[in-house]
C-alpha positions, -999 to 999 in steps of 0.1 A, spaced: 337 -563 333 371 -561 349 378 -582 380 413 -568 388 400 -544 415 404 -561 449 372 -569 468 361 -544 495 366 -555 531 331 -542 539 312 -571 555 280 -585 540 248 -571 554 225 -592 575 198 -608 561 155 -391 301 157 -358 281 137 -328 293 113 -327 322 78 -338 314 47 -320 327 20 -344 339 -15 -341 355 -24 -358 387 -55 -381 389 -84 -374 412 -84 -406 432 -62 -434 445 -67 -471 454 -63 -478 491 -53 -511 506 -49 -524 542 -14 -527 556 1 -542 587 11 -520 616 48 -519 623 62 -539 651 93 -517 656 115 -493 636 136 -508 609 167 -498 590 159 -496 553 184 -512 529 197 -485 507 210 -488 471 220 -467 441 210 -472 405 236 -481 379 217 -460 354 231 -430 374 266 -444 371 269 -450 334 303 -432 332 318 -459 354 326 -495 346 302 -518 364 330 -533 385 341 -498 396 305 -487 402 298 -517 425 331 -512 444 322 -475 449 288 -483 463 302 -509 487 329 -485 499 304 -457 505 283 -481 526 254 -489 504 235 -522 510 228 -529 474 223 -518 438 196 -513 413 213 -530 382 199 -517 349 206 -542 321 222 -520 295 250 -522 269 276 -503 291 272 -526 321 255 -560 319 243 -562 283 212 -584 281 218 -590 244 254 -601 247 262 -636 236 282 -642 268 254 -630 291 254 -661 313 292 -660 319 291 -623 326 261 -627 349 280 -653 369 310 -629 372 287 -601 385 271 -625 410 306 -633 424 314 -596 426 282 -588 444 289 -616 469 324 -604 475 311 -569 482 280 -580 502 256 -561 480 220 -570 474 205 -564 439 173 -557 420 174 -561 382 160 -531 364 149 -530 328 145 -493 320 175 -489 297 166 -462 271 180 -477 239 190 -512 246 165 -527 221 162 -499 195 189 -472 190 163 -448 176 134 -452 200 136 -444 237 123 -474 256 112 -490 224 98 -514 215 74 -517 244 48 -541 256 21 -520 239 34 -517 204 9 -525 176 34 -549 159 33 -583 177 70 -588 168 79 -556 185 60 -566 216 77 -600 215 111 -583 215 103 -566 248 89 -598 263 121 -616 254 141 -589 271 120 -593 303 124 -631 301 161 -627 300 159 -603 329 141 -629 350 169 -654 342 196 -629 351 177 -620 383 175 -656 393 212 -662 387 221 -631 407 198 -639 436 179 -606 430 150 -594 451 128 -586 420 127 -577 383 115 -542 376 96 -533 344 70 -507 332 42 -507 307 54 -483 280 34 -456 261 6 -467 238 5 -454 202 -17 -423 198 -44 -442 178 -46 -472 202 -79 -474 222 -73 -477 259 -90 -511 262 -68 -525 234 -37 -511 251 -46 -528 284 -53 -561 267 -19 -559 250 -2 -552 283 -19 -581 301 -12 -605 273 24 -595 270 31 -598 307 15 -632 310 45 -653 299 68 -630 320 48 -637 351 48 -674 344 86 -673 341 89 -651 372 68 -675 393 88 -705 381 120 -687 390 106 -674 423 116 -639 414 88 -614 418 79 -590 389 78 -554 401 58 -532 377 66 -495 380 38 -468 376 55 -443 353 42 -408 345 31 -406 309 28 -444 305 -3 -464 302 3 -477 337 10 -444 354 -6 -446 389 -12 -470 417 -49 -472 405 -36 -483 371 -15 -511 388 -46 -524 405 -65 -523 372 -37 -545 357 -39 -569 386 -76 -573 379 -71 -580 342 -45 -606 351 -68 -624 375 -53 -609 407 -20 -627 409 -5 -630 444 18 -602 455 47 -627 456 44 -630 418 31 -596 406 41 -566 427 52 -530 426 82 -509 420 72 -477 439 90 -446 429 87 -419 457 93 -391 432 65 -403 410 42 -403 440 51 -366 445 47 -359 408 14 -376 401 -5 -393 430 -32 -376 450 -19 -389 483 14 -377 498 44 -400 491 44 -414 527 8 -424 524 13 -439 490 40 -461 505 17 -473 532 -12 -479 508 11 -499 484 29 -518 512 13 -553 505 26 -552 469 59 -534 471 90 -554 460 113 -525 450 115 -488 459 131 -460 440 138 -427 457 148 -392 446 134 -356 449 107 -343 425 83 -315 420 45 -317 418 34 -322 382 69 -324 367 85 -357 359 121 -348 365 143 -369 388 162 -344 411 190 -347 437 177 -346 473 169 -310 483 162 -298 448 125 -307 447 95 -305 470 93 -338 489 92 -338 527 115 -367 533 112 -374 571 76 -387 568 86 -408 538 116 -424 556 95 -430 587 70 -449 565 99 -468 549 112 -478 583 77 -491 592 76 -511 560 111 -525 567 100 -535 602 71 -555 588 94 -576 567 101 -558 534 133 -574 522 140 -553 492 161 -522 484 154 -485 484 174 -473 454 184 -437 446 172 -431 410 191 -403 393 195 -415 356 202 -381 342 231 -373 366 258 -398 357 282 -370 350 282 -364 388 274 -400 398 301 -407 423 296 -375 442 258 -378 442 261 -414 454 280 -400 484 258 -370 492 226 -390 486 235 -416 512 245 -388 537 212 -371 531 191 -403 537 210 -411 568 207 -376 581 169 -373 575 162 -408 589 185 -416 619 176 -453 618 191 -456 583 
């Protein structure tokens, strides 16, 4: 990563291929949540998986100059490679750059081919081969260390897709067993793990997240929480996205946002899908007012070819639809 670019003068803030058709479940877990004390300004970020044509240093500078509060940093070969031998030194360099720019950060682990150049998101936590599962666990353990060194809000991860011949109970046991050492490391580092319900994965819905919590003995939200993707709620959940956000509030550590259509897992620029955003952004302001410290990160991983322009127009859209942003 180059450091030749001068630091922005912006002050620090206060403190995947073709679209996939999916089918929504019939029910959703509900949970109590606190009433908002007042409106809040969500802290907005943009995902580096949507800026893969830029050097990381340039991507961070762009986001700071546009006025973003933070970044969803995907650990991948073109930015911060989690398998690089000089990872610790490069992480320290990124930490300094984030501090110069006043950007918050969440570490994301959804790189498509970082572990296997032939298998998208492989190996996963669900693979039949224990050595393959262990490779994903090692990646997540590295991500926890990177997140700790960066002062990140959380570490994002997802379950993966089970092999077609794997019984569901076996898949869930593999997921819980694989995540146990990651949760122990996250608790020791005081960096929450934020699991993302992903359409088509074993853990696809909010109900599935609560099932995992039960299998793991109900860890406290400060240790095991959620990455809530607003588009995934539109795609798959029975509740509207704003209601999903309120129901998930006690466990949310990271939020991703984009447009999407019902039943189709395709991340879209704002205005190209079916989401009614003002209610979503109102719920997000309520969550922020109750103390949510994390980021809301625009997630457009298939649009890097237009990343700088979409970063600009996405921020304008979110500010226009939610005057408190």
